[in-house]
C-alpha positions as CSV (number, residue, x, y, z in Angstrom):
1,M,7.7,-19.9,-13.0
2,R,4.2,-21.0,-12.1
3,K,5.0,-24.4,-13.6
4,R,8.1,-24.6,-11.5
5,I,6.2,-23.7,-8.4
6,S,3.5,-26.3,-9.1
7,E,6.3,-28.9,-9.5
8,E,7.8,-27.8,-6.1
9,I,4.4,-28.2,-4.4
10,M,4.1,-31.7,-5.7
11,K,7.6,-32.5,-4.6
12,I,6.9,-31.1,-1.1
13,E,3.8,-33.2,-0.7
14,E,5.7,-36.3,-1.7
15,T,8.9,-35.7,0.3
16,Y,7.2,-34.6,3.5
17,R,4.0,-36.7,3.3
18,V,1.7,-33.8,3.6
19,K,-1.1,-32.1,1.7
20,I,-0.7,-28.4,0.8
21,L,-3.9,-26.4,1.2
22,Y,-2.7,-23.1,-0.2
23,A,0.2,-21.5,-1.7
24,C,0.6,-17.8,-2.6
25,E,3.0,-14.9,-3.3
26,S,3.9,-12.9,-0.3
27,G,6.5,-10.4,-1.2
28,S,7.0,-7.4,-3.5
29,R,5.3,-9.2,-6.4
30,A,2.1,-9.5,-4.3
31,W,2.4,-5.9,-3.3
32,G,2.6,-4.8,-6.9
33,F,6.1,-3.3,-7.0
34,P,8.7,-6.0,-7.9
35,S,12.1,-5.1,-9.1
36,K,13.6,-6.6,-12.2
37,D,15.5,-9.1,-10.1
38,S,12.9,-9.7,-7.4
39,D,12.7,-13.4,-6.3
40,Y,9.5,-15.3,-5.8
41,D,8.4,-15.4,-2.1
42,V,6.1,-18.4,-2.0
43,R,4.3,-19.2,1.2
44,F,2.1,-22.1,1.9
45,I,-0.1,-23.9,4.5
46,Y,-0.1,-27.6,4.8
47,I,-1.5,-30.5,6.8
48,H,0.0,-33.8,8.0
49,S,-1.9,-37.1,8.1
50,K,-4.0,-37.9,11.2
51,D,-1.4,-40.1,12.8
52,W,1.1,-37.2,12.8
53,Y,-1.1,-35.4,15.3
54,L,-1.6,-38.4,17.5
55,S,1.8,-38.3,19.2
56,I,3.1,-37.2,22.5
57,D,6.2,-35.6,21.0
58,Q,6.3,-32.1,19.6
59,K,7.3,-31.9,16.0
60,R,8.6,-29.2,13.6
61,D,5.7,-27.2,12.2
62,V,7.4,-25.4,9.4
63,I,8.8,-26.5,6.0
64,E,11.6,-24.3,4.7
65,L,13.3,-24.9,1.4
66,P,16.7,-23.5,0.5
67,I,16.5,-20.4,-1.6
68,N,17.6,-20.9,-5.2
69,D,17.0,-19.6,-8.7
70,L,15.0,-16.7,-7.3
71,L,12.6,-19.1,-5.6
72,D,12.0,-18.8,-1.8
73,M,9.5,-21.3,-0.5
74,N,8.4,-22.0,3.1
75,G,5.2,-23.0,4.8
76,W,3.4,-23.4,8.1
77,E,1.6,-26.4,9.3
78,I,-2.2,-25.9,9.7
79,T,-2.4,-25.8,13.5
80,K,0.5,-23.4,13.7
81,A,-1.3,-21.3,11.0
82,L,-4.6,-21.4,13.0
83,R,-2.9,-20.4,16.2
84,L,-1.4,-17.3,14.4
85,F,-4.8,-16.7,12.8
86,R,-6.3,-16.6,16.2
87,K,-3.8,-13.8,17.1
88,S,-4.6,-11.8,14.0
89,N,-1.1,-12.3,12.7
90,P,-0.5,-9.8,10.0
91,S,1.8,-11.9,7.9
92,L,-0.7,-14.7,7.8
93,L,-3.5,-12.3,6.9
94,E,-1.4,-11.0,4.0
95,W,-1.0,-14.5,2.7
96,L,-4.8,-15.1,2.8
97,N,-5.4,-11.8,1.0
98,S,-2.6,-12.2,-1.6
99,S,-3.8,-11.5,-5.2
100,I,-1.3,-14.0,-6.6
101,V,-2.4,-17.6,-5.6
102,Y,-0.4,-20.5,-7.0
103,Y,-2.4,-23.3,-5.5
104,Q,-5.5,-23.9,-3.4
105,A,-7.2,-27.2,-2.5
106,Y,-10.0,-28.2,-0.2
107,S,-12.3,-25.8,1.7
108,T,-10.1,-24.6,4.6
109,I,-8.8,-21.4,3.2
110,E,-12.2,-20.1,2.2
111,K,-13.5,-20.9,5.6
112,M,-10.5,-19.0,7.2
113,K,-11.3,-16.0,5.0
114,N,-15.0,-16.1,6.1
115,L,-13.7,-16.0,9.7
116,S,-11.2,-13.2,9.0
117,S,-13.5,-10.4,10.2
118,Q,-14.1,-12.2,13.5
119,V,-10.5,-12.7,14.3
120,F,-9.1,-9.4,13.0
121,V,-7.6,-7.3,15.8
122,P,-6.8,-3.8,14.6
123,T,-4.3,-3.2,17.3
124,A,-2.2,-6.2,16.3
125,S,-1.8,-5.0,12.7
126,M,-1.6,-1.4,13.6
127,Y,1.4,-1.8,15.9
128,H,3.0,-4.4,13.6
129,Y,3.1,-2.1,10.6
130,L,3.6,1.1,12.6
131,N,6.7,-0.3,14.3
132,M,7.9,-1.6,11.0
133,G,7.5,1.9,9.4
134,K,9.2,3.7,12.4
135,R,12.1,1.2,12.3
136,N,12.6,1.7,8.6
137,F,12.2,5.4,8.8
138,H,15.0,5.6,11.4
139,N,17.3,3.1,9.5
140,F,16.8,4.5,6.0
141,M,15.4,8.0,5.9
142,E,17.1,9.9,8.7
143,K,20.1,10.4,6.4
144,D,21.0,12.9,3.7
145,Y,21.0,10.3,0.9
146,V,18.3,7.6,0.4
147,K,17.9,4.7,-2.0
148,I,14.7,4.8,-4.0
149,K,13.5,1.3,-2.8
150,K,13.9,2.4,0.9
151,Y,11.0,4.9,0.7
152,F,8.6,2.0,0.0
153,Y,9.8,0.2,3.2
154,V,8.2,3.1,5.0
155,L,5.4,4.1,2.7
156,R,3.7,0.8,2.6
157,P,3.4,0.3,6.4
158,V,2.2,3.9,6.8
159,L,-0.5,3.4,4.1
160,V,-1.6,0.1,5.7
161,C,-2.0,1.9,9.1
162,K,-4.0,4.7,7.4
163,W,-6.3,2.1,5.9
164,I,-6.9,0.4,9.3
165,E,-7.6,3.9,10.8
166,T,-10.1,4.7,8.0
167,Y,-11.9,1.3,7.6
168,N,-11.1,-0.7,10.7
169,T,-10.5,-3.7,8.4
170,F,-7.4,-5.5,7.2
171,P,-6.0,-3.6,4.2
172,P,-5.6,-4.7,0.6
173,I,-2.3,-6.1,-0.3
174,E,-1.6,-4.1,-3.5
175,F,0.3,-0.9,-3.0
176,A,-1.5,0.8,-5.9
177,V,-4.9,0.4,-4.1
178,L,-3.5,1.8,-0.9
179,L,-1.8,4.7,-2.6
180,E,-4.9,5.6,-4.6
181,Q,-7.3,5.6,-1.6
182,M,-5.1,6.7,1.3
183,I,-3.2,9.7,-0.2
184,Q,-5.3,12.7,-1.3
185,E,-2.4,15.2,-1.8
186,D,-1.7,15.3,-5.5
187,E,1.9,16.4,-5.2
188,I,2.7,13.6,-2.8
189,K,0.9,11.0,-4.9
190,T,2.7,12.2,-8.0
191,T,6.1,12.0,-6.3
192,I,5.4,8.4,-5.1
193,N,4.3,7.3,-8.5
194,Q,7.5,8.7,-10.1
195,L,9.6,6.8,-7.6
196,L,7.6,3.7,-8.1
197,E,8.1,3.9,-11.9
198,R,11.8,4.3,-11.4
199,K,12.0,1.4,-9.0
200,Q,10.3,-0.9,-11.4
201,H,12.6,0.1,-14.2
202,G,15.6,-0.9,-12.2
203,D,16.7,2.3,-10.5
204,E,15.7,1.2,-7.0
205,S,19.2,1.1,-5.7
206,D,20.0,4.6,-6.9
207,Q,21.0,6.8,-3.9
208,E,20.1,10.5,-4.0
209,L,19.4,13.4,-1.8
210,R,16.5,12.7,0.5
211,N,13.1,13.9,-0.7
212,D,12.0,16.2,2.1
213,L,8.4,16.3,0.9
214,L,8.0,12.6,1.6
215,Y,10.2,12.8,4.7
216,D,8.0,15.4,6.3
217,Y,4.8,13.6,5.2
218,L,5.8,10.3,6.6
219,K,7.1,11.8,9.9
220,K,3.8,13.7,10.4
221,E,1.7,10.6,9.6
222,M,3.6,8.3,11.9
223,A,3.1,10.8,14.8
224,H,-0.6,10.9,14.1
225,L,-0.9,7.1,13.8
226,T,1.0,6.6,17.0
227,D,-1.6,8.7,18.8
228,F,-4.5,6.9,17.0
229,A,-3.1,3.5,17.9
230,H,-3.5,4.3,21.7
231,T,-7.3,4.6,21.1
232,L,-7.9,1.2,19.6
233,N,-9.9,-1.5,21.3
234,S,-8.2,-4.9,21.1
235,K,-11.0,-7.0,22.5
236,V,-12.5,-9.8,20.2
237,V,-14.5,-12.9,20.9
238,D,-12.2,-15.9,21.4
239,P,-12.5,-17.9,18.2
240,T,-10.6,-21.0,19.5
241,D,-13.7,-23.4,19.4
242,K,-14.4,-22.4,15.8
243,L,-10.8,-22.9,14.8
244,N,-10.6,-26.3,16.6
245,H,-13.7,-27.3,14.7
246,L,-12.1,-26.0,11.4
247,F,-9.0,-28.1,12.0
248,R,-10.9,-31.3,12.6
249,E,-13.1,-30.6,9.5
250,T,-9.9,-30.2,7.5
251,L,-8.4,-33.5,8.8
252,D,-11.6,-35.3,7.8
253,E,-11.9,-33.5,4.4
254,V,-8.2,-34.1,3.4
255,W,-7.6,-37.6,4.8
256,G,-11.1,-39.1,5.3
């Protein structure tokens, strides 16, 4: 599949007359718990030529390819990415921290990573993942029967929030790292590992009686994290000047 992704990257550059700076995996494969039939969620950042930016008209700042053959590819134009980076957008930060990188060119991404600690706003990520966890908990776990895969739609956001509470940094992408460091209770950790093994072996859509141990644990943690979120300070130094400079540097580096 890597060869196929590389071919698609070259095709995108030629078709849209752009240069791709970075492409990574963003979904369950990056998180470390893909299913047998999981598709490839490839996300990328790209830049147009200088003339594209010297226009009075607003232009489309995303490239989205049709999903086919288990391959889902879409990307953000660099100024869009940098605006979201300035807001500490959790999805973009996940891209930058992905452990599966398909392509990287030029120095832009490394410079963004070096700036990550300066733009990271704990409240942005905390509320993003906490709301995700609460929504999924309500939709999937407040029922008598639960599909195995649905537990992870709640577990991962909760563990991410626990990491932010503990370390005040953006969390690692891999679920196994979060599980190992954020859960100390052996019984809960064992239960999750058993579900994870079943999920990866194709049982993820099996529906069975809700696991009340996990239900009670997640409900308690989300209540605690909600209280903690109210104590967070969201103030950061405005990085706009640095990001403007990075954009101009990237234009010169890529296009001369």
